[in-house]
N, C-alpha and C positions, 0 to 999 in steps of 0.2 A: 279407355282410361288406364293409365299405368298405375300399378300397385307398388308403392315404395315404402317398405318398412324402414323404421328408424332405429339406429343404434346411437345412443348418447354415451360419451366416454368421460369418466372422471377417474384419474389415476389408473388408466388402462383397463378399467372395468366397465361393464355394460350397466348403465343406471337409467332411471327416469326421475324427473322432477315434476312437481305440480306448479303450474303458472310460472315456470322458470325460477322458482325459489330453491336455492341450493340447500336450504335447511330441510327440505322435504325429500332429500335424496333417498332412493331405494335401490339397492344393488340387486340386479336380476341374474347376473352371471359374471364370474371372474374372468371369463374368456370370451371376448367379443367374436373371435374367429369361429368358435363353436356355434354361436348364434347365427352368424352370417352363413355358415355352411348349411345349417338347418333351413334357413330361408331358401337357399339355392336348391336344396333337395326337394323343395315343394314347388319348383317351377318358377320361383321369383327371380327376376333378372336385374332388379334395381335396388339400390340401397342409399339411404340418406344417413350419412355419418357425421355426427356433430362432436366437435372437440370442445367440451364444456370447460376444461382447464384452459384451453386456448382463449375461449371467449372471455374468461375472467382475467387472464394475464396479458391479453391483447397481443399475442403472437402465437403461431402454431406450436403445439406441444405434443399431441399424440399422433405424430406422423408415422411412428413405427407400427401402430395399430392399423392405420390406413394401408401401409405397405404390405403388412401381413395379409390383410383381407384381399387386397388387390392381386397379390401374387398367388394366393392359394384358393381363390374362387374366380369365377368368370363374371361376377356381379359388376354392373356399371354403377360406379359410386359417385354421388355428389357429396362434396365435403365442405363443411363450414365450421366456423367458430374461431374467432381471433385472427382471421386473415387480414393483415393491415398493410403489408409491404410487398413490393415486387418479389423480395426474397421468400416471404411466406408462400406466395403463390407458386414460385418456382419449386419449392420443396413439396407442396401439395401435388402438383402435376407430376413431378418426378417420382413421387411415392405411389402414384397410380390412380389419382383422382381423374375421372372423366369430365366432371364439371366441378366448379366451386360455387359456393353461395356467399355473397357479400351482403351484409346487412348494415352494421354500424358504419363501415367504411363508406358506403354509398351516401350516408348522411353527413359524416364528419369530414370526409375527404373525397368529394365528388370527382375532382380532377383525376385522382388516381384510379377510381373505379371506372370512369369513362375510358381512361387509357387502357385498362385491362380489356374492356369490350373491343376496343380497336385492335389491340395486340393479339388477343386469343380468339376473337370471334364471338358472336352473340350466342352460338350454340354451346359454348363452354362456360359462360358466365351467367349465373342465375342471380336475380335480384331478390334478396330476402326482405320482404316487406312485413315486418312483425308489428302488430298494432295493439294498443290498449286504448279503448274508446276512440278508435279510428285515428289515433295519433301514433306515428312511428316510434317504436321503442328501440333503444340502442344499448350497447355494452352488456350483452348477455341479459337484456331486458331490465337491467337495473335502473335505467334512466328513460324518461319520456322526452321526445324532441317536440318541436313545434310544427313538424311536418304533417300535413294531412295525408291520409293513406292514399286515396284515389288520385289526387293531383301528383303525388310523389311517383306513383306507378306511371302515370301519363308522361311526366317529365322524362323519365328514363326510357320510355318507349321511343321518344324522339332521339335518344342517344343510341338506339339500336337494340335495347333489351327485348327479348322475346319470351324468356322464361322468368316467371315470378312465383316464389313460394310465399304464400300469405298465411300467417298464423294469427288467429285472434287469441291473444295471450290469456284473456279471461277464461277461455275454453280449454287451454292446453293442459293435458294430463288430468282433466276433471271427469272424463268419461260421461259427459252430458250432451254429446252431440255437437257437430260442427256448426259454423256460422253460415247456414245456407243463404240467408237473406243478403249477407255481406258479399258472398261470392257471386251471387246473382247480379248484384249492383255493379261489382267490379267488371264483370263480363259484359254487362249492358253498356258501360261507360268507356270501354276500351275496344280496340279492334286487333284481331290477329294475335291475341295474347295466349300463351301456353300457361294457364293458371294451375298451380299445384296447391291443392287445399291441404291445410295442416292444422292439427289441434282439435281435440274434442271427439274424434271418431270413437264411437262406443259400441256400435252394433254393425253387423254385416249389412243390414238393410239400408244403411246410410250410403253405402258405396254406389249402388245404381242411381240414387238420387243425385249424388255429386256428378256422376257421369252424364246424367240427363241435363243438368245445368250447363254442362260444357267444360267442366274441369278436365284438364289434360292429364293430371295425375293426382294421386292423393297419398299423403304420408300418414302411416299408421304406426303408433308407438305403443302406448300403455295398453290399448285394447288387445294387442297380441300377447303382451307379457302377463296380463291379468286373465288370459284365456276367455276374453269376451268374444274375440273373433279367432277362429282356429286357422292354422296354416292350411289345413285340408280345404276349408271353405275358400280361402284365397287361391289355392291351387285350382280348384274347380272353376272359380270365376275367371281366372286367366285362361284356362283351357277353353272355356265357352267363348272367349273373345276371338279365338283363332279361327 
């Protein structure tokens, strides 16, 4: 299972929110590149980079941060937040993203999202399936849609999606553990899905459990920043996988 730390960006700074609420913003570092380099120094190869300004303003904003991290580390970056147009996508890939995550766009403009899968390939486009009460949420989680989570994922599998990041919003940033039951059900009701668990990770012991369920990766945010999980623990976990 891939370990994927998260860096969320507001005004160029590394922050975390609780349940996606911008009013709960906590700044952890003024310099996201510093954070990314520290991850890399501990053997981490992947990074989930979220442009929270972009999610709010509905177009890419923090591509300079992406470019900086992409050029000054070897991390493989998946980038999301506010990607709405072909131009946003072009900027993201040209700035160094290896993959992009589309959430709101997949709900509000499925034709565009499906075209991206066709144009860039399913290994480059991740479906962001963020849910509140198993209904897909959009616009930086500010709105709930009428889309049911599992059918939504199944529909996009038919379009060629193979990577899905699923966040249970009620768990995100709360450090109360991830939605094991939800991930178990998703994996039971889909085939050949690379499911990336996100939201709620609070202790190191949860990681082997997610791996056992069959999650392909897990995104860890606040647990790292609040020192609930140390980078040394993650380094050892990654070494033991080799």
